[in-house]
C-alpha positions in Angstrom: 1.3 17.9 11.3 -0.7 18.4 8.1 2.2 19.3 6.2 4.6 17.3 7.6 1.4 13.7 6.8 1.4 15.2 3.3 5.2 15.6 2.6 5.3 11.8 3.8 2.6 10.8 2.0 4.6 11.8 -1.2 7.5 10.1 -0.5 6.2 7.0 1.0 4.9 5.9 -2.7 7.6 6.9 -4.6 9.8 5.1 -2.0 8.0 2.1 -2.0 8.1 1.9 -5.7 11.7 2.8 -6.3 13.0 0.0 -3.4 10.4 -2.4 -5.2 11.8 -1.9 -8.9 15.4 -1.9 -8.3 15.0 -4.7 -5.4 13.2 -7.1 -8.6 16.0 -6.3 -10.4 18.7 -7.0 -8.6 17.7 -10.6 -7.2 15.8 -11.3 -10.3 17.8 -14.8 -10.5 16.8 -15.1 -7.0 12.7 -14.7 -7.4 13.8 -17.4 -10.0 14.7 -19.8 -8.5 11.2 -19.2 -5.8 9.3 -19.5 -8.8 8.7 -16.6 -9.6 7.9 -15.6 -13.4 7.0 -11.5 -14.3 4.4 -12.1 -17.1 3.5 -15.8 -16.2 3.6 -15.7 -12.5 4.3 -12.3 -11.3 2.3 -12.6 -8.0 4.1 -15.9 -6.9 6.6 -14.8 -4.0 6.6 -11.1 -5.1 6.9 -8.9 -3.7 7.4 -10.0 -0.7 10.0 -12.9 -1.6 12.1 -10.1 -2.1 12.9 -10.0 1.7 14.4 -13.6 1.4 17.3 -12.9 -0.9 20.5 -10.7 -0.4 18.9 -8.0 0.0 15.9 -8.9 1.9 16.3 -6.0 4.6 15.9 -2.8 2.7 12.2 -4.8 1.7 11.8 -5.3 5.1 12.6 -1.9 6.1 10.7 -0.6 2.7 7.1 -2.6 4.4 7.7 -1.2 7.4 8.4 2.8 6.9 5.7 2.0 3.8 3.3 1.3 6.1 4.4 3.9 8.7 4.1 6.5 5.6 0.7 5.5 5.5 -0.4 5.7 8.5 1.2 9.0 9.3 -0.4 10.2 6.0 -3.9 9.3 6.9 -3.5 11.4 10.5 -2.7 14.4 8.5 -6.1 13.6 5.9 -8.1 13.1 9.2 -7.0 17.0 10.5 -7.7 18.4 6.8 -11.0 16.5 6.3 -14.2 18.1 8.0 -14.6 16.6 11.2 -17.2 14.2 10.9 -17.8 10.8 11.5 -17.0 9.5 7.7 -13.7 11.3 7.7 -13.1 9.8 10.9 -13.6 6.0 10.0 -12.7 7.1 6.6 -9.0 7.7 7.8 -9.4 5.3 10.9 -9.5 2.6 8.0 -6.5 3.8 6.3 -4.4 4.0 9.1 -5.3 0.4 9.7 -3.9 -0.4 5.8 -0.9 1.3 7.1 -0.1 -0.8 10.2 -1.1 -3.9 7.9 1.3 -2.9 5.1 3.8 -2.5 7.8 3.3 -5.8 9.4 4.1 -7.2 6.1 7.8 -6.8 7.9 7.4 -10.0 9.1 9.2 -12.1 6.7 7.2 -14.3 4.3 7.4 -18.4 3.6 8.6 -19.0 0.3 5.3 -21.1 -1.1 8.0 -23.8 -2.4 9.2 -25.4 0.7 9.6 -28.5 3.1 8.8 -27.4 6.2 6.1 -26.0 7.8 4.9 -22.5 8.1 6.8 -19.9 10.6 4.7 -17.6 13.1 6.6 -14.6 11.2 5.1 -16.0 7.7 1.3 -16.7 9.4 2.1 -13.4 10.4 3.1 -11.9 7.1 0.0 -13.3 5.3 -2.4 -12.1 8.4 -1.2 -9.0 7.5 -1.7 -9.1 3.7 -5.2 -9.7 4.4 -5.9 -7.2 6.6 -4.1 -5.0 3.9 -6.6 -5.9 1.7 -9.9 -5.3 4.2 -9.0 -2.2 5.0 -7.5 -0.4 2.4 -10.5 -0.7 -0.4 -13.4 0.0 2.5 -11.0 3.6 3.1 -10.8 4.9 -0.2 -14.3 4.0 -0.8 -15.0 5.9 2.6 -12.9 8.9 2.1 -14.6 9.3 -1.7 -17.6 10.0 0.7 -15.6 12.4 2.6 -13.7 13.9 -0.3 -17.8 15.1 -1.2 -18.8 16.8 1.5 -16.0 19.5 1.2 -15.0 21.9 -2.1 -11.6 21.3 -1.9 -11.8 17.5 -2.3 -14.5 16.9 -3.9 -13.5 16.7 -7.4 -11.1 13.2 -6.6 -14.4 11.5 -5.1 -14.7 10.4 -8.3 -11.3 9.5 -9.1 -10.9 7.4 -5.7 -14.2 5.3 -6.3 -12.9 4.5 -10.2 -9.6 3.7 -8.2 -11.3 1.5 -6.0 -13.3 -0.5 -9.0 -9.8 -0.7 -11.2 -7.7 -2.4 -7.5 -10.5 -4.3 -6.4 -10.3 -7.1 -8.3 -6.9 -6.4 -9.3 -5.7 -7.4 -5.5 -6.9 -10.7 -5.3 -6.3 -11.8 -8.2 -3.2 -13.9 -8.7 -1.7 -12.7 -12.1 -0.3 -10.0 -14.3 -3.3 -7.7 -13.2 -1.7 -7.0 -9.3 0.8 -4.6 -11.4 -2.2 -2.9 -12.1 -2.9 -3.3 -8.2 0.2 -1.5 -7.3 0.1 1.0 -10.0 -3.3 2.6 -9.4 -3.0 2.9 -5.4 0.5 4.2 -5.6 -0.6 6.9 -8.3 -3.8 7.1 -5.8 -1.9 7.9 -2.9 0.8 10.3 -4.5 -2.3 12.2 -6.4 -4.1 12.5 -2.7 -1.1 13.6 -0.7 -0.5 16.2 -3.6 -4.0 17.6 -2.9 -3.1 17.5 0.5 0.1 20.0 0.1 -1.3 21.9 -1.9 -4.4 23.1 0.6 -1.6 23.4 3.7 0.5 25.9 1.2 -2.3 27.8 0.1 
């Protein structure tokens, strides 16, 4: 189970980043029509607006699969870390973040519209908020849990530094959001590779 979780943890961020990049290129003109701009308005209906385009099914599936990958990865971390309350709540929060990421599969509403918000648009927005309020606490708690185990200890500071960088960029509406995505995806890869190294040792 831990080995499977590690492999899924490695695959998830790569899949998410690859699909996000490819769809942004394929739907570039469509994104511009929504009001998005890669520099001036980088978070305007992005990345969620990708689900509204011709290849929207791919973004919807990626949100769902990416969230499930995170939740499964969290279960592997829970089994690998010492069985403490701290590790339990840290991985529980990470699981919740994964489920919130999967919740982004509810199709968003375009920001510029003449119709009322839809039920799935509201659920999408709620999932985004839950993601923000679970992912960061999960990482802070994981940093503490890592310090309690010699196999994970040297990732503790790195985890907290990632949080310090990612937290403000998550809520800022601008190019800083790119930094958030890059920092979180990179952290996820590093931790997943560590988990794989531990279980393969």
